[in-house]
Rosetta silent file (secondary structure, phi, psi, omega in degrees, C-alpha in Angstrom):
SEQUENCE: MPFLAELARHAPQIRDDFTWMLGMLADPRHAYGEEFPAVQAAVAAQVDLLLPLLNDADQRVREAAAYAAARAGAAAGPLWRRWKVESDPAVSASLALALGHVDGPAASPVLADAAVNGPPAVRVAATVALLRAGLAWPNGTVTAVVDAIDDGATVIHGWAGPEAATTNSS
SCORE:     score description
SCORE:     0.000 S_00000001
   1 L     0.000  -38.844  177.796   -0.019   -0.016   -0.002 S_00000001
   2 H   -57.627  -40.717  177.946    2.774    2.530    0.667 S_00000001
   3 H   -61.230  -45.363  176.762    3.946    2.046   -2.918 S_00000001
   4 H   -61.385  -41.132 -179.378    0.462    2.683   -4.317 S_00000001
   5 H   -65.148  -38.471  177.392    0.068    5.724   -2.111 S_00000001
   6 H   -70.136  -36.259  174.356    3.387    7.162   -3.344 S_00000001
   7 H   -63.426  -40.771  176.194    2.318    6.506   -6.925 S_00000001
   8 H   -60.621  -33.053 -179.960   -0.952    8.384   -6.236 S_00000001
   9 H   -85.944  -33.057 -167.916    1.100   11.321   -4.985 S_00000001
  10 H  -128.532   -3.605 -179.449    4.035   11.379   -7.425 S_00000001
  11 L   -60.502  143.102  179.979    3.448    9.291  -10.602 S_00000001
  12 L   -68.549  -18.814  178.616    3.825   11.359  -13.761 S_00000001
  13 L  -141.993  168.145  173.072    0.466   10.052  -15.076 S_00000001
  14 L    46.314   33.146  174.863   -2.760    8.383  -13.934 S_00000001
  15 H   -57.818  -36.070  176.154   -2.368    9.504  -10.307 S_00000001
  16 H   -62.077  -36.427  176.359   -6.171    9.517  -10.117 S_00000001
  17 H   -63.682  -43.116  178.606   -6.283    5.868  -11.094 S_00000001
  18 H   -65.896  -35.262  178.847   -3.884    4.921   -8.324 S_00000001
  19 H   -69.233  -47.912  175.120   -5.975    6.980   -5.884 S_00000001
  20 H   -54.714  -45.067 -175.812   -9.262    5.338   -6.974 S_00000001
  21 H   -60.767  -42.798  179.322   -7.535    1.948   -6.676 S_00000001
  22 H   -60.294  -44.029  178.684   -6.519    2.653   -3.047 S_00000001
  23 H   -62.422  -43.741 -176.858  -10.124    3.606   -2.189 S_00000001
  24 H   -63.788  -35.619  179.620  -11.498    0.542   -3.964 S_00000001
  25 H   -68.583  -20.838  176.566   -9.162   -1.746   -1.985 S_00000001
  26 L  -100.061    2.492 -174.234  -10.742   -0.372    1.217 S_00000001
  27 L  -107.655  118.440 -178.189  -14.296   -0.522   -0.026 S_00000001
  28 L   -64.788  -10.648  173.988  -16.328   -3.649    0.647 S_00000001
  29 L   -77.689  -19.698  179.953  -18.361   -3.014   -2.507 S_00000001
  30 L  -115.601  -26.364 -178.379  -15.170   -3.576   -4.571 S_00000001
  31 L  -125.261  148.533 -172.975  -12.894   -5.718   -2.448 S_00000001
  32 L  -163.839  179.397  179.524  -13.758   -8.749   -0.347 S_00000001
  33 L   107.841  174.885 -173.660  -12.509  -12.059    0.942 S_00000001
  34 L   -69.207  -21.164  176.393  -10.929  -13.219    4.118 S_00000001
  35 L   -85.012   -8.616 -172.983   -7.943  -10.821    3.607 S_00000001
  36 H   -53.966  -45.839  179.211  -10.174   -7.781    3.176 S_00000001
  37 H   -56.894  -40.334  178.298   -9.850   -6.540    6.802 S_00000001
  38 H   -68.072  -40.565  178.980   -6.050   -6.601    6.501 S_00000001
  39 H   -68.406  -40.036  176.549   -6.102   -4.835    3.120 S_00000001
  40 H   -61.809  -42.372  177.733   -8.528   -2.226    4.448 S_00000001
  41 H   -63.223  -38.002  177.407   -6.262   -1.639    7.454 S_00000001
  42 H   -67.790  -34.884  175.035   -3.247   -1.260    5.123 S_00000001
  43 H   -71.354  -39.668 -179.745   -5.052    1.426    3.102 S_00000001
  44 H   -62.520  -31.010  177.712   -6.153    3.192    6.317 S_00000001
  45 L   -66.226  -15.143 -179.228   -2.510    3.325    7.335 S_00000001
  46 L   -97.699    4.910 -172.018   -1.934    5.545    4.243 S_00000001
  47 H   -59.457  -34.956  178.367   -4.602    8.088    5.065 S_00000001
  48 H   -64.808  -27.079  175.823   -1.983   10.795    5.935 S_00000001
  49 H   -81.216  -24.373 -179.230   -0.580   10.408    2.441 S_00000001
  50 H   -82.617  -33.859 -174.548   -4.014   10.625    0.852 S_00000001
  51 H   -58.705  -40.080  176.671   -5.312   13.705    2.617 S_00000001
  52 H   -62.723  -20.660 -179.220   -3.015   16.172    0.801 S_00000001
  53 H   -70.507  -16.730  175.021   -4.422   14.904   -2.487 S_00000001
  54 H   -62.649  -21.621 -179.247   -7.679   16.658   -1.550 S_00000001
  55 H  -109.544   14.770 -177.205   -5.901   19.902   -2.469 S_00000001
  56 L   -65.208  149.690  178.082   -4.170   18.591   -5.626 S_00000001
  57 L   -66.916  -26.706  178.665   -4.202   20.863   -8.709 S_00000001
  58 L   -83.633  116.755 -175.937   -5.692   18.002  -10.768 S_00000001
  59 H   -60.856  -32.451 -176.992   -9.461   17.843  -10.276 S_00000001
  60 H   -67.675  -33.973  178.152   -9.469   14.108  -11.201 S_00000001
  61 H   -70.315  -43.279 -179.354   -7.027   13.448   -8.318 S_00000001
  62 H   -61.865  -41.811  179.727   -9.136   15.539   -5.877 S_00000001
  63 H   -60.668  -46.615  178.963  -12.234   13.626   -6.949 S_00000001
  64 H   -69.175  -33.069 -175.504  -10.547   10.245   -6.318 S_00000001
  65 H   -69.595  -36.082  175.734   -8.926   11.491   -3.121 S_00000001
  66 H   -56.256  -48.828 -179.775  -12.333   12.236   -1.536 S_00000001
  67 H   -64.273  -48.329 -175.438  -13.326    8.658   -2.119 S_00000001
  68 H   -64.688  -39.953 -179.223   -9.997    7.068   -1.036 S_00000001
  69 H   -63.205  -46.883  178.894   -9.821    9.271    2.071 S_00000001
  70 H   -59.065  -51.305 -177.977  -13.340    8.393    3.093 S_00000001
  71 H   -65.316  -26.761  179.378  -12.813    4.637    2.508 S_00000001
  72 L   -83.144   -1.796  177.187   -9.475    4.866    4.397 S_00000001
  73 L    85.509   27.605  176.225  -11.287    6.202    7.477 S_00000001
  74 L   -59.412  150.784  170.024  -10.253    9.871    7.274 S_00000001
  75 L   -67.695  159.673 -177.583  -11.698   12.287    9.779 S_00000001
  76 H   -71.589  -26.809 -175.527  -14.407   14.599    8.442 S_00000001
  77 H   -49.858  -53.999 -179.813  -12.399   17.807    8.976 S_00000001
  78 H   -61.558  -35.781  179.288  -10.247   17.663    5.820 S_00000001
  79 H   -66.966  -44.782  177.420  -13.286   16.719    3.723 S_00000001
  80 H   -63.022  -39.413 -178.668  -15.317   19.652    5.092 S_00000001
  81 H   -63.852  -41.799  177.329  -12.439   22.085    4.474 S_00000001
  82 H   -67.017  -39.758  179.165  -12.287   20.940    0.855 S_00000001
  83 H   -54.251  -45.370 -175.709  -16.050   21.041    0.459 S_00000001
  84 H   -63.852  -24.191 -177.221  -16.096   24.736    1.428 S_00000001
  85 H  -113.855   -7.757 -172.235  -13.665   25.790   -1.292 S_00000001
  86 L   -76.454  139.196 -178.677  -14.244   23.291   -4.086 S_00000001
  87 L  -117.011  -12.860 -179.569  -15.716   24.664   -7.354 S_00000001
  88 L   -85.394  122.823 -176.608  -15.540   21.587   -9.603 S_00000001
  89 H   -59.313  -34.403 -178.968  -18.876   19.729   -9.663 S_00000001
  90 H   -70.006  -40.645  177.974  -17.339   16.252  -10.085 S_00000001
  91 H   -66.317  -45.155  179.691  -15.104   16.842   -7.058 S_00000001
  92 H   -59.820  -38.861  179.560  -18.008   18.274   -5.063 S_00000001
  93 H   -64.624  -43.254 -179.323  -20.084   15.149   -5.917 S_00000001
  94 H   -68.124  -35.903  175.710  -17.332   12.898   -4.604 S_00000001
  95 H   -63.923  -39.638  177.482  -16.999   15.073   -1.494 S_00000001
  96 H   -57.617  -46.090  179.392  -20.728   14.864   -0.940 S_00000001
  97 H   -67.179  -37.534 -179.879  -20.546   11.055   -0.945 S_00000001
  98 H   -65.794  -43.767 -178.293  -17.465   11.128    1.291 S_00000001
  99 H   -65.687  -40.920  175.303  -19.152   13.451    3.803 S_00000001
 100 H   -58.959  -37.868 -178.160  -22.254   11.239    3.823 S_00000001
 101 H   -72.714  -44.677 -174.118  -20.018    8.259    4.506 S_00000001
 102 H   -97.792  -18.362 -174.594  -17.876    9.684    7.337 S_00000001
 103 H  -143.830   39.310 -171.405  -20.129   12.415    8.794 S_00000001
 104 H   -43.385  -61.062 -175.667  -23.667   11.588    7.743 S_00000001
 105 H   -60.614  -42.271  177.364  -25.766   13.162   10.463 S_00000001
 106 H   -68.223  -30.441 -176.916  -23.683   16.414   10.575 S_00000001
 107 H   -84.109   -8.133 -173.045  -23.653   16.549    6.775 S_00000001
 108 H   -52.917  -47.181 -175.652  -27.400   16.083    6.495 S_00000001
 109 H   -67.315  -38.226  178.949  -28.371   19.816    6.139 S_00000001
 110 H   -68.511  -45.912  177.977  -25.615   20.414    3.521 S_00000001
 111 H   -63.113  -41.359  179.978  -26.428   17.263    1.598 S_00000001
 112 H   -59.787  -44.182  176.374  -30.131   18.054    1.710 S_00000001
 113 H   -64.404  -45.208 -179.559  -29.494   21.449    0.158 S_00000001
 114 H   -66.584  -30.975  178.956  -27.135   20.031   -2.471 S_00000001
 115 H   -62.042  -32.066 -176.764  -29.653   17.320   -3.361 S_00000001
 116 H   -98.191  -38.610 -169.554  -32.109   19.957   -4.430 S_00000001
 117 H  -113.198   -2.724 -175.400  -29.997   22.966   -5.457 S_00000001
 118 L   -80.002  171.945  170.149  -26.595   21.627   -6.506 S_00000001
 119 L   -56.772  156.410 -175.179  -25.247   21.038   -9.980 S_00000001
 120 H   -47.589  -49.066 -177.697  -26.592   17.817  -11.577 S_00000001
 121 H   -65.739  -34.821  179.111  -23.742   15.524  -10.520 S_00000001
 122 H   -67.673  -40.483  179.543  -23.814   16.971   -6.977 S_00000001
 123 H   -59.467  -45.240  178.173  -27.597   16.531   -6.749 S_00000001
 124 H   -63.961  -47.080 -177.947  -27.297   12.794   -7.569 S_00000001
 125 H   -61.368  -45.064 -176.556  -24.318   12.272   -5.289 S_00000001
 126 H   -67.054  -33.284  177.736  -25.867   14.131   -2.372 S_00000001
 127 H   -68.921  -44.218  176.939  -29.126   12.143   -2.699 S_00000001
 128 H   -61.671  -39.840  179.018  -27.174    8.859   -2.746 S_00000001
 129 H   -62.681  -45.296  176.323  -25.195   10.049    0.272 S_00000001
 130 H   -60.200  -44.964 -179.035  -28.433   10.794    2.152 S_00000001
 131 H   -61.264  -51.318 -176.576  -29.882    7.429    1.200 S_00000001
 132 H   -63.135  -30.869  178.666  -26.752    5.482    2.271 S_00000001
 133 L   -86.192   -0.871  177.275  -26.591    7.341    5.577 S_00000001
 134 L    71.703   29.720 -177.420  -30.267    6.577    6.252 S_00000001
 135 L  -102.676  153.467 -175.948  -31.147   10.272    6.253 S_00000001
 136 L   -69.616  144.490  173.421  -34.356   11.964    5.068 S_00000001
 137 L   -90.342  140.719  179.074  -34.535   13.545    1.656 S_00000001
 138 L   -74.457  164.210  174.375  -35.907   17.108    1.551 S_00000001
 139 L   -57.668  139.076  179.739  -38.988   18.039   -0.405 S_00000001
 140 L    89.629    0.797 -178.289  -38.214   18.359   -4.131 S_00000001
 141 H   -70.314  -42.818 -174.966  -35.370   15.782   -4.183 S_00000001
 142 H   -60.896  -48.780  179.857  -37.029   13.289   -6.507 S_00000001
 143 H   -61.430  -42.290 -179.695  -37.777   15.965   -9.101 S_00000001
 144 H   -66.238  -37.077 -178.848  -34.284   17.468   -8.753 S_00000001
 145 H   -74.869  -40.107  176.192  -32.575   14.105   -9.099 S_00000001
 146 H   -58.198  -46.079  176.548  -34.765   13.074  -12.093 S_00000001
 147 H   -60.074  -41.322 -179.399  -33.811   16.363  -13.768 S_00000001
 148 H   -66.012  -42.964  177.387  -30.125   15.728  -12.982 S_00000001
 149 H   -65.023  -38.406  175.938  -30.286   12.199  -14.478 S_00000001
 150 H   -59.834  -31.763  179.142  -32.067   13.619  -17.519 S_00000001
 151 L   -83.586    0.415  175.117  -29.041   15.971  -17.823 S_00000001
 152 L   102.474    1.273 -179.186  -26.727   12.937  -17.813 S_00000001
 153 L   -68.966  143.277  175.885  -25.588   12.828  -14.202 S_00000001
 154 L  -141.046  175.565  179.624  -24.576    9.547  -12.681 S_00000001
 155 L   -82.297  135.656  179.901  -22.887    8.273   -9.514 S_00000001
 156 L   -55.580  137.796 -169.165  -19.064    8.447   -9.681 S_00000001
 157 H   -55.748  -42.985 -178.925  -17.742    4.987  -10.552 S_00000001
 158 H   -63.011  -38.054 -178.912  -15.777    4.232   -7.411 S_00000001
 159 H   -75.314  -19.875 -171.377  -18.713    5.181   -5.259 S_00000001
 160 H   -78.201  -44.163 -172.788  -21.222    3.203   -7.306 S_00000001
 161 L   110.586  161.414 -170.881  -20.004   -0.363   -6.964 S_00000001
 162 H   -63.027  -28.722 -176.112  -19.030   -2.934   -9.585 S_00000001
 163 H   -77.654  -12.145 -178.329  -22.545   -3.460  -10.925 S_00000001
 164 H  -137.284   48.578 -174.752  -22.916    0.247  -11.933 S_00000001
 165 L   -79.681   99.077  176.047  -19.428    1.326  -12.809 S_00000001
 166 L  -138.543  155.959 -179.987  -19.809    4.625  -14.692 S_00000001
 167 L  -125.422  142.523  172.890  -18.096    7.959  -14.506 S_00000001
 168 L  -145.641  129.841  177.592  -19.562   11.438  -15.059 S_00000001
 169 L  -108.071   27.151  179.162  -17.721   14.695  -14.449 S_00000001
 170 L   -70.016    0.000    0.000  -20.758   16.950  -14.974 S_00000001
């Protein structure tokens, strides 16, 4: 895992792919088996190397870093700090899912607003985050998400699971 984390930080290309891979190795929707707990712990041990990627210049790396950090057990603080300054909808969508995963109840008001008022990708992600966290959807969510899907929004592939592996950076 340290090698993959260093590739995510310093490889000349596809750093986002290495970052997604680290997250998937710690995600029970993508990795499993009797060695999974050990693999998940090995990824979690790299969380301090993953967190700086939330501020990477490459939006694809930031998008993947939100997922990998959440799956690695990162505290909510760095995710919240990135959420407050992020302007890219694909990264914001990944952050919404990450916040729902690590800080669901506290993220509920922000996710509820994003589910109705965010850009299409963020609306879908925030709604999925609310659903996965067992939180209520605000009035207007269904219409907002249907409109977002009509605009082509999907759940980011790492967050989706193997049966629905698609990517959208809307």
